[in-house]
C-alpha atoms as a printed R data frame, in Angstrom:
    type eleno elety resid chain resno       x       y       z
1   ATOM     1    CA   MET     A     1 211.992  81.302  76.164
2   ATOM     2    CA   LYS     A     2 214.744  78.914  77.206
3   ATOM     3    CA   GLU     A     3 217.604  79.964  79.458
4   ATOM     4    CA   THR     A     4 220.139  79.385  76.667
5   ATOM     5    CA   ASP     A     5 218.152  81.654  74.350
6   ATOM     6    CA   ARG     A     6 218.119  84.373  76.992
7   ATOM     7    CA   VAL     A     7 221.875  84.082  77.501
8   ATOM     8    CA   ARG     A     8 222.480  84.120  73.749
9   ATOM     9    CA   ASN     A     9 220.299  87.234  73.363
10  ATOM    10    CA   PHE     A    10 222.169  88.979  76.187
11  ATOM    11    CA   THR     A    11 225.544  87.994  74.695
12  ATOM    12    CA   ASP     A    12 224.462  89.231  71.271
13  ATOM    13    CA   LEU     A    13 223.285  92.494  72.799
14  ATOM    14    CA   MET     A    14 226.557  92.959  74.667
15  ATOM    15    CA   THR     A    15 228.704  92.309  71.592
16  ATOM    16    CA   SER     A    16 226.589  94.574  69.388
17  ATOM    17    CA   ASN     A    17 226.415  97.523  71.810
18  ATOM    18    CA   LYS     A    18 229.830  98.732  72.984
19  ATOM    19    CA   ARG     A    19 228.379 101.429  75.240
20  ATOM    20    CA   LEU     A    20 226.180  98.940  77.087
21  ATOM    21    CA   CYS     A    21 229.112  96.544  77.390
22  ATOM    22    CA   ASP     A    22 231.257  99.315  78.897
23  ATOM    23    CA   LEU     A    23 228.505 100.205  81.366
24  ATOM    24    CA   VAL     A    24 228.127  96.597  82.501
25  ATOM    25    CA   ASN     A    25 231.892  96.177  82.864
26  ATOM    26    CA   ASN     A    26 232.216  99.447  84.807
27  ATOM    27    CA   ASN     A    27 229.390  98.351  87.099
28  ATOM    28    CA   ARG     A    28 231.086  95.008  87.765
29  ATOM    29    CA   HIS     A    29 234.364  96.787  88.524
30  ATOM    30    CA   PHE     A    30 232.571  99.238  90.836
31  ATOM    31    CA   GLN     A    31 230.908  96.340  92.695
32  ATOM    32    CA   LYS     A    32 234.261  94.595  93.176
33  ATOM    33    CA   ILE     A    33 235.816  97.775  94.571
34  ATOM    34    CA   GLU     A    34 232.828  98.339  96.877
35  ATOM    35    CA   SER     A    35 233.055  94.731  98.061
36  ATOM    36    CA   SER     A    36 236.751  95.241  98.914
37  ATOM    37    CA   LEU     A    37 235.820  98.393 100.824
38  ATOM    38    CA   HIS     A    38 233.110  96.598 102.803
39  ATOM    39    CA   GLN     A    39 235.498  93.780 103.717
40  ATOM    40    CA   ALA     A    40 237.876  96.314 105.276
41  ATOM    41    CA   LEU     A    41 235.169  98.045 107.336
42  ATOM    42    CA   PRO     A    42 233.995  97.027 110.794
43  ATOM    43    CA   VAL     A    43 230.883  94.868 110.319
44  ATOM    44    CA   TYR     A    44 228.492  97.327 111.962
45  ATOM    45    CA   LEU     A    45 229.433 100.055 109.450
46  ATOM    46    CA   VAL     A    46 228.890  98.070 106.253
47  ATOM    47    CA   ALA     A    47 225.115  98.549 106.094
48  ATOM    48    CA   HIS     A    48 225.499 102.327 106.445
49  ATOM    49    CA   THR     A    49 228.238 102.958 103.880
50  ATOM    50    CA   GLY     A    50 228.707 102.851 100.146
51  ATOM    51    CA   LEU     A    51 231.320 103.664  97.561
52  ATOM    52    CA   LEU     A    52 230.858 106.946  95.728
53  ATOM    53    CA   ALA     A    53 234.159 107.244  93.877
54  ATOM    54    CA   TYR     A    54 237.782 106.174  93.781
55  ATOM    55    CA   GLU     A    55 240.060 108.244  91.603
56  ATOM    56    CA   ASN     A    56 243.689 109.385  91.793
57  ATOM    57    CA   GLY     A    57 244.172 107.733  95.186
58  ATOM    58    CA   ILE     A    58 241.162 109.484  96.742
59  ATOM    59    CA   LEU     A    59 238.375 107.231  97.994
60  ATOM    60    CA   VAL     A    60 234.996 108.863  98.587
61  ATOM    61    CA   ILE     A    61 232.663 106.953 100.896
62  ATOM    62    CA   ARG     A    62 228.965 107.652 101.399
63  ATOM    63    CA   VAL     A    63 227.439 107.285 104.871
64  ATOM    64    CA   ASP     A    64 223.768 107.503 105.857
65  ATOM    65    CA   ASN     A    65 224.095 110.333 108.383
66  ATOM    66    CA   SER     A    66 226.563 112.363 110.447
67  ATOM    67    CA   ASN     A    67 226.479 109.830 113.272
68  ATOM    68    CA   TRP     A    68 227.879 107.125 110.980
69  ATOM    69    CA   ALA     A    69 230.352 109.631 109.502
70  ATOM    70    CA   GLY     A    70 231.817 110.192 112.963
71  ATOM    71    CA   LYS     A    71 232.068 106.468 113.601
72  ATOM    72    CA   ILE     A    72 233.802 105.783 110.300
73  ATOM    73    CA   ARG     A    73 236.212 108.710 110.758
74  ATOM    74    CA   PHE     A    74 237.242 107.195 114.092
75  ATOM    75    CA   HIS     A    75 238.291 104.010 112.254
76  ATOM    76    CA   LEU     A    76 239.945 105.687 109.229
77  ATOM    77    CA   PRO     A    77 243.577 104.850 110.118
78  ATOM    78    CA   GLN     A    78 242.764 101.129 110.416
79  ATOM    79    CA   ILE     A    79 240.551 101.192 107.322
80  ATOM    80    CA   ILE     A    80 243.250 102.858 105.215
81  ATOM    81    CA   SER     A    81 245.805 100.342 106.438
82  ATOM    82    CA   GLU     A    82 243.529  97.395 105.572
83  ATOM    83    CA   LEU     A    83 242.541  98.799 102.184
84  ATOM    84    CA   ARG     A    84 246.147  99.380 101.090
85  ATOM    85    CA   LYS     A    85 246.699  95.628 101.422
86  ATOM    86    CA   THR     A    86 244.144  94.957  98.663
87  ATOM    87    CA   HIS     A    87 244.691  94.969  94.920
88  ATOM    88    CA   TYR     A    88 242.282  97.828  94.220
89  ATOM    89    CA   PHE     A    89 243.549 100.244  96.873
90  ATOM    90    CA   LYS     A    90 247.351  99.926  96.703
91  ATOM    91    CA   GLY     A    91 247.616 103.610  95.723
92  ATOM    92    CA   LEU     A    92 245.147 104.876  98.342
93  ATOM    93    CA   ILE     A    93 246.166 108.318  99.620
94  ATOM    94    CA   HIS     A    94 243.119 109.679 101.409
95  ATOM    95    CA   ILE     A    95 239.505 108.842 102.278
96  ATOM    96    CA   LYS     A    96 236.750 111.450 102.146
97  ATOM    97    CA   VAL     A    97 233.485 110.777 103.962
98  ATOM    98    CA   LYS     A    98 230.293 112.302 102.575
99  ATOM    99    CA   VAL     A    99 226.926 112.267 104.297
100 ATOM   100    CA   SER     A   100 224.323 111.238 101.765
101 ATOM   101    CA   PRO     A   101 221.191 109.331 102.771
102 ATOM   102    CA   ARG     A   102 220.703 106.157 100.782
103 ATOM   103    CA   HIS     A   103 217.048 106.764 100.009
104 ATOM   104    CA   VAL     A   104 216.278 110.269  98.828
105 ATOM   105    CA   ALA     A   105 212.590 111.134  98.644
106 ATOM   106    CA   GLU     A   106 211.325 111.752  95.157
107 ATOM   107    CA   VAL     A   107 209.624 115.091  94.787
108 ATOM   108    CA   LYS     A   108 207.686 115.724  91.614
109 ATOM   109    CA   THR     A   109 207.587 119.206  90.195
110 ATOM   110    CA   GLY     A   110 205.594 121.297  92.616
111 ATOM   111    CA   LYS     A   111 203.751 118.391  94.229
112 ATOM   112    CA   VAL     A   112 204.693 115.988  96.975
113 ATOM   113    CA   LYS     A   113 202.855 112.688  96.860
114 ATOM   114    CA   ARG     A   114 201.481 111.777 100.280
115 ATOM   115    CA   ARG     A   115 201.173 108.191 101.368
116 ATOM   116    CA   ALA     A   116 197.930 107.219 103.037
117 ATOM   117    CA   LEU     A   117 198.047 105.970 106.609
118 ATOM   118    CA   PRO     A   118 197.062 102.340 107.063
119 ATOM   119    CA   ASP     A   119 193.611 101.864 108.567
120 ATOM   120    CA   SER     A   120 195.098 100.309 111.701
121 ATOM   121    CA   ALA     A   121 197.232 103.437 112.277
122 ATOM   122    CA   LYS     A   122 194.214 105.714 111.770
123 ATOM   123    CA   LYS     A   123 192.184 103.700 114.272
124 ATOM   124    CA   SER     A   124 195.036 103.795 116.778
125 ATOM   125    CA   LEU     A   125 195.365 107.587 116.431
126 ATOM   126    CA   LEU     A   126 191.618 108.092 116.867
127 ATOM   127    CA   ASP     A   127 191.512 105.783 119.898
128 ATOM   128    CA   THR     A   128 194.408 107.675 121.451
129 ATOM   129    CA   ALA     A   129 192.746 111.024 120.699
130 ATOM   130    CA   GLU     A   130 189.579 109.889 122.511
131 ATOM   131    CA   SER     A   131 191.534 109.024 125.648
132 ATOM   132    CA   ILE     A   132 193.361 112.375 125.862
133 ATOM   133    CA   GLN     A   133 192.080 115.319 127.933
134 ATOM   134    CA   ASP     A   134 194.108 118.094 126.238
135 ATOM   135    CA   PRO     A   135 191.832 119.533 123.497
136 ATOM   136    CA   SER     A   136 194.636 120.805 121.236
137 ATOM   137    CA   LEU     A   137 196.468 117.472 121.315
138 ATOM   138    CA   LYS     A   138 193.177 115.640 120.767
139 ATOM   139    CA   GLU     A   139 192.446 117.801 117.705
140 ATOM   140    CA   ALA     A   140 195.985 117.337 116.348
141 ATOM   141    CA   LEU     A   141 195.728 113.538 116.590
142 ATOM   142    CA   SER     A   142 192.296 113.573 114.949
143 ATOM   143    CA   ARG     A   143 193.604 115.767 112.124
144 ATOM   144    CA   LEU     A   144 196.565 113.435 111.634
145 ATOM   145    CA   ALA     A   145 194.250 110.419 111.457
146 ATOM   146    CA   ARG     A   146 192.253 112.081 108.649
147 ATOM   147    CA   HIS     A   147 195.344 112.329 106.418
């Protein structure tokens, strides 16, 4: 399939499906707002933050953990000042910071899928267990290597 055919198919899909078109447009708008937010943040905070919502002058920012929440709260006056200079945040009243890890583990109903240890990690655990004198620690490392 040629690139022009792909673009034409996408354009046809977008014009024929208003709901999909609205979703794509909302996503683009969300990305632009998040980009404006990231430009106003200190560089070291960008990788640990994300936009959750912006409505009625209230900006809700997601951070990876409470450590990053404390760091971003320290900078809030400067961040608010910088954001109010941008087109998207002229009406910014307040920023809320929510702790929400970026990657949430998926848990299936009643069962948790375990990942197997790489062979190199198993060998390392067994080698370490052999060199340890404490029997309970030795057994714990051996048990861990079997998983």
